[in-house]
N, C-alpha and C positions, 0 to 999 in steps of 0.2 A: 643479260648477256647481249652484246651488240656484235653480231657476226656479220662480216662483209661477205656477200655472195660471190660465187665464182664469176670471173669476167671472161667473156668470149670476144675475141678479136678476129677479123677477117682481113687477109692481105691478098692482093693480086700482084705476083712478081713475074718479071720477065728480064732475065739477065743472060747475056751470051757467056761463053766459057771464059773469055778473057776477063770479063767483069767479075766472075766468080773466083778468079785466082787470088784476089785479095783476102778471101775468107781463110786462106791457108798461110798468110804471112805471119811470121813469128810476132807475138805480142798483140795480134788482132783477135782478141777473145770474145769481143761483143760487137753486136750490130744493132743499130737503131732503125726500126722499121716504122712506117706510118700506116696505121690501120685504115680501112675503108671509111671509118667514122671520124678520121682525123687525129685519133689518139696516137702519140708516139710511144713506142714500146721498145725497150732494150732487151735483147735475148742473146744467149751465147751463140757465137758463130757456128759451133758444132751442130746446132739444131738445123742450120741451113745446109751444111756440108753433106749430110746424108741424102739430100734431094738433088745434088748436082750430078748432071749426066754429061756426056761428051758434047752435047749442044749447049749446055749451060743449065739454067734453072728457070722453070716456067710453070705457071699454074696458079690456082687459087688455094690458099692455105687457111687453116683455122688454128688459132692459139687459144688454149683454155688455161687460165691462171687461177689457182685456188685462192681461198680467202687468206692464205698465209703468204701470198705473192710468189709462190713457187709454181713453175710451169707443170701442169698436169699432162697436157698433150700439145704437140705441134705436128699437124698432119696436113698432107696434100688432100684436098677434097675434090679437085678436078683439074 
């Protein structure tokens, strides 16, 4: 049995509120982010929406993807 381990990606994001508005456009269901290690990862825009505040979105985030390529967690770590 060849099981792929979980993958962990880190992102540092800094977007003002106007930049975050595109997360709410109809049909904009996915966002492509570049992790700190250079890997490009596509995630549902809804994962970012929960972290948007009146000033925008800012911080360092961790994404954990299971061996089935499903998101386990997307969380702000600072």
